C-alpha positions as a Markdown table, in Angstrom:
| # | Residue | x | y | z |
|---|---|---|---|---|
| 1 | Unk | -9.2 | 34.5 | -17.5 |
| 2 | Unk | -10.2 | 31.8 | -20.0 |
| 3 | Unk | -6.7 | 30.9 | -21.2 |
| 4 | Unk | -7.7 | 28.6 | -24.1 |
| 5 | Unk | -10.5 | 30.5 | -25.7 |
| 6 | Unk | -9.4 | 34.2 | -25.2 |
| 7 | Unk | -7.7 | 34.8 | -28.5 |
| 8 | Unk | -9.6 | 32.5 | -30.9 |
| 9 | Unk | -12.9 | 32.4 | -32.8 |
| 10 | Unk | -13.8 | 29.3 | -30.8 |
| 11 | Unk | -15.8 | 29.8 | -27.6 |
| 12 | Unk | -16.2 | 27.3 | -24.8 |
| 13 | Unk | -19.8 | 26.3 | -25.7 |
| 14 | Unk | -18.8 | 25.5 | -29.3 |
| 15 | Unk | -15.8 | 23.5 | -28.1 |
| 16 | Unk | -18.0 | 21.5 | -25.8 |
| 17 | Unk | -20.5 | 20.9 | -28.6 |
| 18 | Unk | -17.9 | 19.6 | -31.0 |
| 19 | Unk | -16.4 | 17.3 | -28.2 |
| 20 | Unk | -19.9 | 15.9 | -27.4 |
| 21 | Unk | -20.8 | 15.3 | -31.1 |
| 22 | Unk | -17.4 | 13.6 | -31.7 |
| 23 | Unk | -17.4 | 11.4 | -28.6 |
| 24 | Unk | -21.1 | 10.5 | -27.8 |
| 25 | Unk | -20.9 | 7.2 | -29.7 |
| 26 | Unk | -17.4 | 6.2 | -28.4 |
| 27 | Unk | -16.2 | 4.4 | -25.4 |
| 28 | Unk | -14.0 | 7.1 | -24.2 |
| 29 | Unk | -12.1 | 10.2 | -25.2 |
| 30 | Unk | -11.5 | 13.9 | -24.3 |
| 31 | Unk | -10.2 | 17.2 | -25.5 |
| 32 | Unk | -7.0 | 18.0 | -23.7 |
| 33 | Unk | -5.9 | 21.6 | -23.7 |
| 34 | Unk | -2.5 | 22.7 | -22.6 |
| 35 | Unk | -0.7 | 26.0 | -22.2 |
| 36 | Unk | 2.9 | 25.6 | -21.0 |
| 37 | Unk | 6.0 | 27.8 | -20.4 |
| 38 | Unk | 9.5 | 26.5 | -19.7 |
| 39 | Unk | 13.0 | 27.9 | -19.2 |
| 40 | Unk | 16.5 | 26.4 | -19.1 |
| 41 | Unk | 19.6 | 28.1 | -17.7 |
| 42 | Unk | 22.9 | 26.4 | -17.9 |
| 43 | Unk | 26.2 | 27.7 | -16.5 |
| 44 | Unk | 29.4 | 25.9 | -17.5 |
| 45 | Unk | 32.7 | 27.0 | -16.0 |
| 46 | Unk | 31.3 | 30.3 | -14.8 |
| 47 | Unk | 29.9 | 31.2 | -18.2 |
| 48 | Unk | 26.2 | 31.1 | -19.2 |
| 49 | Unk | 26.2 | 28.5 | -21.8 |
| 50 | Unk | 22.4 | 28.2 | -22.5 |
| 51 | Unk | 19.4 | 30.4 | -21.9 |
| 52 | Unk | 16.1 | 29.4 | -23.4 |
| 53 | Unk | 12.5 | 30.3 | -22.8 |
| 54 | Unk | 9.7 | 28.4 | -24.6 |
| 55 | Unk | 5.9 | 28.6 | -24.7 |
| 56 | Unk | 3.5 | 26.1 | -26.1 |
| 57 | Unk | -0.2 | 26.2 | -26.6 |
| 58 | Unk | -2.4 | 23.5 | -28.2 |
| 59 | Unk | -4.8 | 20.7 | -27.9 |
| 60 | Unk | -5.2 | 17.0 | -28.4 |
| 61 | Unk | -8.5 | 15.4 | -29.3 |
| 62 | Unk | -8.9 | 11.6 | -28.6 |
| 63 | Unk | -11.6 | 9.2 | -29.4 |
| 64 | Unk | -11.5 | 5.5 | -28.2 |
| 65 | Unk | -13.7 | 2.6 | -29.3 |
| 66 | Unk | -12.9 | -0.8 | -28.0 |
| 67 | Unk | -9.1 | -0.9 | -28.0 |
| 68 | Unk | -8.8 | 1.4 | -31.1 |
| 69 | Unk | -7.7 | 5.0 | -30.5 |
| 70 | Unk | -7.9 | 7.9 | -32.9 |
| 71 | Unk | -5.9 | 11.0 | -32.0 |
| 72 | Unk | -5.5 | 14.4 | -33.5 |
| 73 | Unk | -3.6 | 17.4 | -32.2 |
| 74 | Unk | -2.8 | 21.0 | -33.2 |
| 75 | Unk | -1.0 | 24.1 | -31.8 |
| 76 | Unk | -3.9 | 26.2 | -33.3 |
| 77 | Unk | -6.9 | 26.4 | -31.1 |
| 78 | Unk | -9.7 | 27.5 | -33.5 |
| 79 | Unk | -13.1 | 26.4 | -34.7 |
| 80 | Unk | -11.7 | 25.2 | -38.1 |
| 81 | Unk | -8.9 | 23.3 | -36.5 |
| 82 | Unk | -11.1 | 21.5 | -33.9 |
| 83 | Unk | -13.7 | 20.6 | -36.5 |
| 84 | Unk | -11.0 | 19.2 | -38.8 |
| 85 | Unk | -9.7 | 17.1 | -35.9 |
| 86 | Unk | -13.2 | 15.8 | -35.3 |
| 87 | Unk | -13.6 | 14.8 | -38.9 |
| 88 | Unk | -10.2 | 13.0 | -38.8 |
| 89 | Unk | -11.3 | 11.0 | -35.8 |
| 90 | Unk | -14.6 | 10.0 | -37.5 |
| 91 | Unk | -12.7 | 8.8 | -40.6 |
| 92 | Unk | -10.3 | 6.7 | -38.4 |
| 93 | Unk | -12.9 | 5.1 | -36.2 |
| 94 | Unk | -15.0 | 3.0 | -38.6 |
| 95 | Unk | -17.1 | 1.4 | -35.9 |
| 96 | Unk | -18.7 | 3.7 | -33.3 |
| 97 | Unk | -20.9 | 1.4 | -31.3 |
| 98 | Unk | -19.6 | 1.8 | -27.8 |
| 99 | Unk | -21.3 | 3.4 | -24.8 |
| 100 | Unk | -19.5 | 6.4 | -23.5 |
| 101 | Unk | -18.4 | 6.2 | -19.9 |
| 102 | Unk | -17.6 | 9.7 | -18.6 |
| 103 | Unk | -17.9 | 9.3 | -14.9 |
| 104 | Unk | -14.9 | 10.5 | -12.9 |
| 105 | Unk | -14.9 | 11.2 | -9.2 |
| 106 | Unk | -14.1 | 14.8 | -8.3 |
| 107 | Unk | -11.4 | 16.0 | -5.9 |
| 108 | Unk | -10.9 | 19.2 | -3.9 |
| 109 | Unk | -7.5 | 18.1 | -2.8 |
| 110 | Unk | -4.8 | 20.3 | -4.3 |
| 111 | Unk | -1.2 | 19.0 | -4.1 |
| 112 | Unk | 0.7 | 22.1 | -5.1 |
| 113 | Unk | 0.2 | 25.8 | -5.5 |
| 114 | Unk | -0.5 | 27.8 | -8.7 |
| 115 | Unk | 2.8 | 29.6 | -8.5 |
| 116 | Unk | 4.7 | 30.2 | -11.7 |
| 117 | Unk | 8.2 | 29.4 | -10.7 |
| 118 | Unk | 9.7 | 31.0 | -13.8 |
| 119 | Unk | 8.2 | 34.4 | -12.9 |
| 120 | Unk | 8.6 | 34.1 | -9.1 |
| 121 | Unk | 12.4 | 34.5 | -9.2 |
| 122 | Unk | 14.1 | 37.1 | -11.4 |
| 123 | Unk | 16.5 | 36.0 | -14.1 |
| 124 | Unk | 19.4 | 37.8 | -12.5 |
| 125 | Unk | 18.8 | 36.1 | -9.2 |
| 126 | Unk | 19.0 | 32.7 | -10.8 |
| 127 | Unk | 22.2 | 33.6 | -12.7 |
| 128 | Unk | 23.7 | 34.9 | -9.5 |
| 129 | Unk | 23.1 | 31.5 | -7.7 |
| 130 | Unk | 24.6 | 29.6 | -10.6 |
| 131 | Unk | 27.7 | 31.8 | -10.4 |
| 132 | Unk | 27.9 | 31.3 | -6.7 |
| 133 | Unk | 27.8 | 27.5 | -7.2 |
| 134 | Unk | 30.9 | 27.7 | -9.4 |
| 135 | Unk | 32.7 | 30.0 | -7.0 |
| 136 | Unk | 31.8 | 27.9 | -3.9 |
| 137 | Unk | 33.0 | 24.6 | -5.4 |
| 138 | Unk | 36.3 | 25.9 | -6.7 |
| 139 | Unk | 37.1 | 27.5 | -3.3 |
| 140 | Unk | 36.1 | 24.3 | -1.5 |
| 141 | Unk | 38.3 | 22.0 | -3.5 |
| 142 | Unk | 41.3 | 22.9 | -5.6 |
| 143 | Unk | 41.0 | 19.7 | -7.6 |
| 144 | Unk | 37.8 | 21.0 | -9.3 |
| 145 | Unk | 38.3 | 21.4 | -13.0 |
| 146 | Unk | 34.8 | 21.9 | -14.3 |
| 147 | Unk | 31.5 | 23.0 | -12.8 |
| 148 | Unk | 28.1 | 22.9 | -14.6 |
| 149 | Unk | 25.0 | 24.1 | -12.9 |
| 150 | Unk | 21.4 | 24.5 | -14.3 |
| 151 | Unk | 17.9 | 25.6 | -13.6 |
| 152 | Unk | 15.0 | 24.1 | -15.4 |
| 153 | Unk | 11.5 | 25.6 | -14.7 |
| 154 | Unk | 8.1 | 24.8 | -16.1 |
| 155 | Unk | 4.5 | 26.0 | -15.6 |
| 156 | Unk | 1.6 | 24.2 | -17.2 |
| 157 | Unk | -2.1 | 25.0 | -17.3 |
| 158 | Unk | -4.2 | 22.1 | -18.5 |
| 159 | Unk | -7.9 | 21.7 | -19.1 |
| 160 | Unk | -9.8 | 18.5 | -20.0 |
| 161 | Unk | -13.2 | 18.6 | -21.7 |
| 162 | Unk | -15.3 | 15.5 | -21.8 |
| 163 | Unk | -18.6 | 14.5 | -23.5 |
| 164 | Unk | -21.6 | 16.2 | -21.8 |
| 165 | Unk | -19.7 | 19.3 | -20.7 |
| 166 | Unk | -17.5 | 17.8 | -17.9 |
| 167 | Unk | -14.4 | 20.0 | -17.3 |
| 168 | Unk | -11.3 | 19.3 | -15.3 |
| 169 | Unk | -8.5 | 21.8 | -14.7 |
| 170 | Unk | -5.0 | 21.8 | -13.2 |
| 171 | Unk | -2.1 | 24.3 | -12.9 |
| 172 | Unk | 1.3 | 22.6 | -12.5 |
| 173 | Unk | 4.6 | 24.1 | -11.4 |
| 174 | Unk | 7.8 | 22.2 | -11.7 |
| 175 | Unk | 11.5 | 23.0 | -11.2 |
| 176 | Unk | 14.8 | 21.2 | -11.2 |
| 177 | Unk | 18.2 | 22.4 | -10.0 |
| 178 | Unk | 21.3 | 20.4 | -11.0 |
| 179 | Unk | 25.0 | 20.5 | -10.3 |
| 180 | Unk | 27.8 | 18.5 | -12.0 |
| 181 | Unk | 31.4 | 18.8 | -11.0 |
| 182 | Unk | 34.6 | 17.3 | -12.4 |
| 183 | Unk | 37.7 | 16.8 | -10.3 |
| 184 | Unk | 41.2 | 15.8 | -11.4 |
| 185 | Unk | 44.0 | 14.1 | -9.5 |
| 186 | Unk | 47.3 | 12.9 | -11.1 |
| 187 | Unk | 45.7 | 13.0 | -14.5 |
| 188 | Unk | 42.6 | 11.0 | -13.5 |
| 189 | Unk | 39.2 | 12.8 | -13.9 |
| 190 | Unk | 35.9 | 11.9 | -12.3 |
| 191 | Unk | 32.4 | 13.4 | -12.2 |
| 192 | Unk | 29.8 | 13.8 | -9.6 |
| 193 | Unk | 26.2 | 14.9 | -10.1 |
| 194 | Unk | 23.4 | 15.8 | -7.8 |
| 195 | Unk | 20.1 | 17.8 | -8.0 |
| 196 | Unk | 16.8 | 18.6 | -6.4 |
| 197 | Unk | 13.3 | 19.7 | -7.5 |
| 198 | Unk | 9.6 | 19.3 | -7.4 |
| 199 | Unk | 6.3 | 21.2 | -7.8 |
| 200 | Unk | 7.2 | 24.4 | -5.9 |
| 201 | Unk | 9.2 | 27.5 | -6.5 |
| 202 | Unk | 13.0 | 27.7 | -6.8 |
| 203 | Unk | 13.3 | 29.4 | -3.4 |
| 204 | Unk | 11.4 | 26.6 | -1.7 |
| 205 | Unk | 14.4 | 24.4 | -2.4 |
| 206 | Unk | 17.3 | 26.9 | -2.4 |
| 207 | Unk | 16.6 | 29.4 | 0.3 |
| 208 | Unk | 19.1 | 29.9 | 3.1 |
| 209 | Unk | 21.8 | 28.8 | 0.7 |
| 210 | Unk | 20.5 | 25.2 | 0.6 |
| 211 | Unk | 22.1 | 25.1 | -2.9 |
| 212 | Unk | 25.4 | 24.4 | -1.0 |
| 213 | Unk | 24.1 | 21.0 | 0.1 |
| 214 | Unk | 23.5 | 20.1 | -3.5 |
| 215 | Unk | 27.1 | 21.2 | -4.4 |
| 216 | Unk | 28.5 | 19.2 | -1.4 |
| 217 | Unk | 26.8 | 16.0 | -2.5 |
| 218 | Unk | 28.0 | 16.4 | -6.1 |
| 219 | Unk | 31.5 | 17.1 | -5.0 |
| 220 | Unk | 31.5 | 14.1 | -2.6 |
| 221 | Unk | 30.5 | 11.8 | -5.3 |
| 222 | Unk | 33.3 | 13.0 | -7.6 |
| 223 | Unk | 35.8 | 12.7 | -4.8 |
| 224 | Unk | 34.7 | 9.2 | -3.9 |
| 225 | Unk | 35.1 | 8.1 | -7.5 |
| 226 | Unk | 38.5 | 9.8 | -7.7 |
| 227 | Unk | 39.8 | 7.3 | -5.2 |
| 228 | Unk | 37.8 | 4.3 | -6.4 |
| 229 | Unk | 39.2 | 0.9 | -7.5 |
| 230 | Unk | 37.9 | -1.3 | -10.2 |
| 231 | Unk | 34.7 | -3.1 | -9.2 |
| 232 | Unk | 34.8 | -6.9 | -8.7 |
| 233 | Unk | 32.6 | -9.1 | -10.9 |
| 234 | Unk | 30.5 | -12.1 | -10.2 |
| 235 | Unk | 27.5 | -13.2 | -8.3 |
| 236 | Unk | 27.4 | -11.7 | -4.8 |
| 237 | Unk | 25.4 | -9.9 | -2.2 |
| 238 | Unk | 24.5 | -6.2 | -2.7 |
| 239 | Unk | 23.2 | -3.7 | -0.2 |
| 240 | Unk | 21.2 | -0.9 | -1.9 |
| 241 | Unk | 21.1 | 2.5 | -0.1 |
| 242 | Unk | 17.8 | 4.4 | 0.5 |
| 243 | Unk | 16.3 | 6.9 | -1.8 |
| 244 | Unk | 17.5 | 7.2 | -5.4 |
| 245 | Unk | 18.4 | 3.5 | -5.8 |
| 246 | Unk | 14.6 | 3.1 | -5.9 |
| 247 | Unk | 15.1 | 3.8 | -9.7 |
| 248 | Unk | 15.9 | 0.1 | -9.9 |
| 249 | Unk | 12.4 | -0.7 | -8.5 |
| 250 | Unk | 10.9 | 1.8 | -10.9 |
| 251 | Unk | 12.5 | 0.3 | -14.0 |
| 252 | Unk | 12.8 | -3.4 | -13.1 |
| 253 | Unk | 9.4 | -3.8 | -11.3 |
| 254 | Unk | 7.3 | -0.7 | -11.9 |
| 255 | Unk | 7.1 | -0.8 | -15.7 |
| 256 | Unk | 6.2 | -4.4 | -15.5 |
| 257 | Unk | 3.1 | -3.5 | -13.5 |
| 258 | Unk | 1.7 | -0.9 | -15.9 |
| 259 | Unk | -1.7 | -1.9 | -17.3 |
| 260 | Unk | -1.0 | -1.9 | -21.0 |
| 261 | Unk | 1.9 | -4.4 | -20.7 |
| 262 | Unk | -0.3 | -6.7 | -18.6 |
| 263 | Unk | -3.4 | -6.4 | -20.8 |
| 264 | Unk | -1.3 | -7.4 | -23.8 |
| 265 | Unk | 0.4 | -10.1 | -21.7 |
| 266 | Unk | 3.9 | -8.8 | -22.6 |
| 267 | Unk | 4.8 | -8.3 | -18.9 |
| 268 | Unk | 6.4 | -11.0 | -16.8 |
| 269 | Unk | 3.7 | -10.1 | -14.2 |
| 270 | Unk | 0.6 | -10.5 | -16.5 |
| 271 | Unk | -0.6 | -13.8 | -15.0 |
| 272 | Unk | 0.5 | -13.3 | -11.3 |
| 273 | Unk | -2.3 | -11.2 | -9.9 |
| 274 | Unk | -3.0 | -12.2 | -6.2 |
| 275 | Unk | 0.0 | -14.4 | -6.2 |
| 276 | Unk | 3.2 | -14.2 | -4.2 |
| 277 | Unk | 5.9 | -12.4 | -6.1 |
| 278 | Unk | 8.1 | -11.3 | -3.3 |
| 279 | Unk | 9.1 | -11.9 | 0.3 |
| 280 | Unk | 6.4 | -11.1 | 2.9 |
| 281 | Unk | 8.1 | -7.9 | 4.2 |
| 282 | Unk | 8.0 | -6.3 | 0.7 |
| 283 | Unk | 5.3 | -3.7 | -0.1 |
| 284 | Unk | 5.6 | -1.5 | -3.1 |
| 285 | Unk | 3.4 | 1.5 | -3.7 |
| 286 | Unk | 2.7 | 4.0 | -6.5 |
| 287 | Unk | 1.5 | 7.3 | -4.9 |
| 288 | Unk | 0.6 | 10.4 | -6.9 |
| 289 | Unk | -0.9 | 12.2 | -4.0 |
| 290 | Unk | 2.3 | 13.3 | -2.1 |
| 291 | Unk | 2.2 | 17.1 | -1.9 |
| 292 | Unk | 4.7 | 19.0 | -4.0 |
| 293 | Unk | 6.6 | 15.9 | -5.2 |
| 294 | Unk | 8.0 | 15.8 | -8.7 |
| 295 | Unk | 5.9 | 12.8 | -9.7 |
| 296 | Unk | 2.6 | 14.0 | -8.1 |
| 297 | Unk | -0.5 | 15.2 | -9.9 |
| 298 | Unk | -3.7 | 16.5 | -8.5 |
| 299 | Unk | -5.5 | 14.9 | -11.5 |
| 300 | Unk | -3.9 | 12.8 | -14.2 |
| 301 | Unk | -4.0 | 13.7 | -17.9 |
| 302 | Unk | -7.4 | 12.1 | -18.3 |
| 303 | Unk | -9.0 | 14.1 | -15.4 |
| 304 | Unk | -8.9 | 11.2 | -12.9 |
| 305 | Unk | -7.6 | 12.1 | -9.4 |
| 306 | Unk | -4.3 | 10.4 | -8.6 |
| 307 | Unk | -4.3 | 7.8 | -5.8 |
| 308 | Unk | -2.1 | 5.8 | -3.5 |
| 309 | Unk | -2.1 | 2.4 | -5.2 |
| 310 | Unk | -0.6 | -0.6 | -3.4 |
| 311 | Unk | 1.0 | -2.7 | -6.1 |
| 312 | Unk | 2.6 | -5.4 | -4.0 |
| 313 | Unk | 1.4 | -5.9 | -0.5 |
| 314 | Unk | 3.3 | -8.2 | 1.9 |
| 315 | Unk | 4.8 | -10.0 | -1.2 |
| 316 | Unk | 1.4 | -10.4 | -2.9 |
| 317 | Unk | 0.7 | -8.7 | -6.3 |
| 318 | Unk | -2.5 | -6.6 | -5.7 |
| 319 | Unk | -2.8 | -4.0 | -8.4 |
| 320 | Unk | -1.6 | -2.8 | -11.8 |
| 321 | Unk | -1.0 | 0.9 | -12.7 |
| 322 | Unk | -4.0 | 1.9 | -14.8 |
| 323 | Unk | -5.2 | 4.5 | -17.2 |
| 324 | Unk | -8.8 | 4.6 | -18.3 |
| 325 | Unk | -8.4 | 2.6 | -21.6 |
| 326 | Unk | -6.6 | -0.4 | -20.1 |
| 327 | Unk | -8.6 | -0.4 | -16.9 |
| 328 | Unk | -11.9 | -0.6 | -18.9 |
| 329 | Unk | -10.6 | -3.4 | -21.1 |
| 330 | Unk | -9.4 | -5.3 | -18.1 |
| 331 | Unk | -12.6 | -4.7 | -16.0 |
| 332 | Unk | -10.6 | -2.7 | -13.5 |
| 333 | Unk | -10.7 | 0.9 | -12.3 |
| 334 | Unk | -8.3 | 3.6 | -13.4 |
| 335 | Unk | -5.7 | 4.4 | -10.6 |
| 336 | Unk | -5.2 | 7.9 | -11.9 |
| 337 | Unk | -2.1 | 7.0 | -13.9 |
| 338 | Unk | -3.1 | 8.2 | -17.3 |
| 339 | Unk | -0.2 | 10.5 | -18.3 |
| 340 | Unk | 1.2 | 12.2 | -21.4 |
| 341 | Unk | 4.2 | 14.3 | -22.2 |
| 342 | Unk | 2.2 | 17.1 | -23.8 |
| 343 | Unk | -0.9 | 17.8 | -25.9 |
| 344 | Unk | 0.9 | 16.2 | -28.8 |
| 345 | Unk | 0.8 | 12.8 | -27.2 |
| 346 | Unk | -1.9 | 10.2 | -26.2 |
| 347 | Unk | -2.1 | 9.2 | -22.5 |
| 348 | Unk | -0.9 | 5.8 | -21.3 |
| 349 | Unk | -0.4 | 4.2 | -17.9 |
| 350 | Unk | 2.7 | 5.7 | -16.3 |
| 351 | Unk | 4.1 | 5.7 | -12.8 |
| 352 | Unk | 4.0 | 8.8 | -10.5 |
| 353 | Unk | 6.0 | 8.3 | -7.2 |
| 354 | Unk | 6.9 | 4.6 | -6.9 |
| 355 | Unk | 8.6 | 3.3 | -3.8 |
| 356 | Unk | 9.0 | 0.4 | -1.3 |
| 357 | Unk | 7.8 | 1.0 | 2.2 |
| 358 | Unk | 9.8 | 0.6 | 5.4 |
| 359 | Unk | 10.9 | -2.8 | 6.8 |
| 360 | Unk | 12.4 | -3.5 | 10.2 |
| 361 | Unk | 16.2 | -3.8 | 9.6 |
| 362 | Unk | 18.9 | -1.3 | 9.9 |
| 363 | Unk | 21.4 | -0.6 | 7.1 |
| 364 | Unk | 24.2 | -1.4 | 9.6 |
| 365 | Unk | 22.7 | -4.9 | 10.1 |
| 366 | Unk | 22.7 | -5.5 | 6.3 |
| 367 | Unk | 26.3 | -4.5 | 5.9 |
| 368 | Unk | 27.5 | -6.5 | 8.8 |
| 369 | Unk | 25.9 | -9.6 | 7.3 |
| 370 | Unk | 27.9 | -9.4 | 4.1 |
| 371 | Unk | 31.2 | -11.2 | 3.8 |
| 372 | Unk | 31.9 | -10.0 | 0.3 |
| 373 | Unk | 29.7 | -7.7 | -1.8 |
| 374 | Unk | 28.8 | -4.2 | -2.9 |
| 375 | Unk | 27.1 | -1.3 | -1.2 |
| 376 | Unk | 25.4 | 0.7 | -4.0 |
| 377 | Unk | 24.5 | 4.3 | -3.1 |
| 378 | Unk | 23.6 | 5.8 | -6.4 |
| 379 | Unk | 22.7 | 4.8 | -10.0 |
| 380 | Unk | 23.1 | 6.3 | -13.4 |
| 381 | Unk | 21.6 | 4.8 | -16.6 |
| 382 | Unk | 20.0 | 1.4 | -17.0 |
| 383 | Unk | 18.1 | -0.8 | -19.4 |
| 384 | Unk | 15.1 | -3.1 | -18.9 |
| 385 | Unk | 13.3 | -5.6 | -21.0 |
| 386 | Unk | 9.7 | -5.4 | -19.9 |
| 387 | Unk | 8.8 | -8.8 | -21.4 |
| 388 | Unk | 11.5 | -10.8 | -19.6 |
| 389 | Unk | 12.1 | -8.4 | -16.7 |
| 390 | Unk | 15.8 | -8.5 | -17.3 |
| 391 | Unk | 17.7 | -5.3 | -16.3 |
| 392 | Unk | 21.2 | -3.8 | -16.3 |
| 393 | Unk | 22.0 | -0.8 | -14.1 |
| 394 | Unk | 25.2 | 1.3 | -13.7 |
| 395 | Unk | 26.3 | 2.3 | -10.3 |
| 396 | Unk | 27.7 | 5.9 | -10.0 |
| 397 | Unk | 28.6 | 5.6 | -6.4 |
| 398 | Unk | 29.4 | 2.2 | -4.8 |
| 399 | Unk | 31.7 | 0.6 | -2.2 |
| 400 | Unk | 33.3 | -2.8 | -1.6 |
| 401 | Unk | 32.0 | -4.7 | 1.5 |
| 402 | Unk | 34.5 | -7.1 | 3.1 |
| 403 | Unk | 33.8 | -9.1 | 6.3 |
| 404 | Unk | 30.9 | -6.9 | 7.3 |
| 405 | Unk | 32.7 | -3.6 | 6.7 |
| 406 | Unk | 32.8 | -1.0 | 4.0 |
| 407 | Unk | 36.4 | -0.9 | 2.8 |
| 408 | Unk | 36.9 | 1.2 | -0.3 |
| 409 | Unk | 34.9 | 2.8 | -3.2 |
| 410 | Unk | 34.6 | 1.0 | -6.5 |
| 411 | Unk | 34.0 | 2.2 | -10.0 |
| 412 | Unk | 32.4 | 0.4 | -13.0 |
| 413 | Unk | 29.9 | -1.8 | -11.1 |
| 414 | Unk | 26.8 | -2.8 | -12.9 |
| 415 | Unk | 23.9 | -4.8 | -11.5 |
| 416 | Unk | 22.4 | -7.4 | -13.8 |
| 417 | Unk | 19.3 | -9.3 | -12.9 |
| 418 | Unk | 15.6 | -10.0 | -13.5 |
| 419 | Unk | 12.9 | -7.8 | -11.9 |
| 420 | Unk | 10.4 | -10.5 | -10.8 |
| 421 | Unk | 13.3 | -12.8 | -9.7 |
| 422 | Unk | 15.1 | -10.1 | -7.7 |
| 423 | Unk | 12.1 | -9.6 | -5.5 |
| 424 | Unk | 12.5 | -13.1 | -4.2 |
| 425 | Unk | 16.2 | -12.6 | -3.4 |
| 426 | Unk | 15.7 | -9.7 | -1.0 |
| 427 | Unk | 16.5 | -10.9 | 2.5 |
| 428 | Unk | 16.4 | -7.6 | 4.5 |
| 429 | Unk | 14.3 | -4.4 | 4.1 |
| 430 | Unk | 15.5 | -1.4 | 5.9 |
| 431 | Unk | 13.7 | 1.1 | 8.2 |
| 432 | Unk | 15.2 | 4.2 | 6.6 |
| 433 | Unk | 12.9 | 4.8 | 3.6 |
| 434 | Unk | 13.7 | 8.0 | 1.6 |
| 435 | Unk | 12.3 | 9.4 | -1.6 |
| 436 | Unk | 14.7 | 10.7 | -4.2 |
| 437 | Unk | 15.7 | 14.4 | -4.1 |
| 438 | Unk | 13.3 | 15.2 | -7.0 |
| 439 | Unk | 15.2 | 14.5 | -10.2 |
| 440 | Unk | 13.5 | 11.5 | -11.8 |
| 441 | Unk | 12.4 | 11.5 | -15.5 |
| 442 | Unk | 10.8 | 8.4 | -17.0 |
| 443 | Unk | 10.8 | 7.5 | -20.7 |
| 444 | Unk | 8.3 | 5.2 | -22.4 |
| 445 | Unk | 7.2 | 4.9 | -26.0 |
| 446 | Unk | 9.0 | 8.1 | -26.9 |
| 447 | Unk | 7.4 | 10.1 | -24.1 |
| 448 | Unk | 9.1 | 11.5 | -21.0 |
| 449 | Unk | 7.3 | 12.5 | -17.8 |
| 450 | Unk | 8.6 | 13.6 | -14.4 |
| 451 | Unk | 8.5 | 10.8 | -11.7 |
| 452 | Unk | 9.6 | 10.1 | -8.2 |
| 453 | Unk | 11.2 | 7.0 | -6.8 |
| 454 | Unk | 12.2 | 5.8 | -3.3 |
| 455 | Unk | 13.0 | 2.9 | -1.0 |
| 456 | Unk | 14.6 | 2.0 | 2.3 |
| 457 | Unk | 18.0 | 0.2 | 2.3 |
| 458 | Unk | 17.7 | -3.3 | 1.0 |
| 459 | Unk | 19.9 | -6.4 | 1.0 |
| 460 | Unk | 19.8 | -8.6 | -2.1 |
| 461 | Unk | 21.3 | -12.0 | -1.3 |
| 462 | Unk | 22.2 | -12.9 | -4.9 |
| 463 | Unk | 22.7 | -10.7 | -7.9 |
| 464 | Unk | 25.2 | -10.6 | -10.7 |
| 465 | Unk | 27.7 | -7.7 | -10.5 |
| 466 | Unk | 29.5 | -6.8 | -13.7 |
| 467 | Unk | 32.8 | -5.2 | -12.8 |
| 468 | Unk | 36.0 | -4.0 | -14.3 |
| 469 | Unk | 38.5 | -5.7 | -12.0 |
| 470 | Unk | 40.9 | -7.9 | -13.9 |
């Protein structure tokens, strides 16, 4: 079935002709077609609070000359609409002297199935699980006062048409399951949140009552925080746990390695290519080719196959994260990281699954080496200044370390530092690398895309901890 030209007066040959006529004097561009379906189910205190189902169909037509981009999009796929978009692009791009470069390598590697997760599991079955979550948590812990559980499903069909009739297609499933629980003790209330997801069906993650593991993790986090003490403040050693704490790498390091920031010289890394930026045992990778992962893509949103890109190797900066536009202007190759939120948005260089690879130390070694510090297991929100690399992150689960031992949980800890500088302060890299459970979402320039993060445990010798202890 030809999804995009079935119910329109525009046929494929006509679309290809308009695309070629529009782009044959440009440096780059494409027609990006998207048909997406999404659902959201939210249960709050054993009542269905939200149910929504959305469909979206449309296109975005982009033309690039030099570093100037013209873009037009519409949710009406028709001959008139596409011709009008073409005329808009011609009027925007005054100079059309470039040579179109449309060569993209093909791939027969498929990283996920074509399954539509929304249709694969009946609505009633999803609601039944959400209700079981509420019942399970309340039976397990009488301190539970509130339970929120949700399903978020998405199914996308995309097609990319380029000058000369080149066509690239992808079908992308995506799900996320989340549980939040609030507990109360002696008037004190604390929250815990955990989730999972990726590019598979709901049952791939939740069969055999695996949803209970998600509930247990959310409850554990809430219980830990219920007994926590105010976090200390000051400069100290911090041990980061494996997995989700990789969000710090994503924000503090990863964004600074995206091509657009470095081409414009607004990143702290822009003049450090092939220079030492970290200890020798630090290697950081962006890998969009891991099967079924939340941040993975068979092809990016420009039609380029994703890749495993080594960004920092043994402490040396080796690559930037590139889309086609910035790669061309920097005389580099696209790494398959041209991503967009939807057909309404232009692509730009974005991360996929970004992580630090294994080192040789154990987490136990790291903790034993700390006289006084923090063990950070999970993070919530954070802020990063790309130009300076400065960041602030909030810990949602953390513990005090005293004399080489974990003593008690702490609340209100924030990590404050500088991305490029923090890499030089890492003294131990663990051998327990994990990827996050499949919950990451990245924001940039008003666009959000699903991503993955990960890392092994890591000891930072010197970082500022903002705390609430008086």
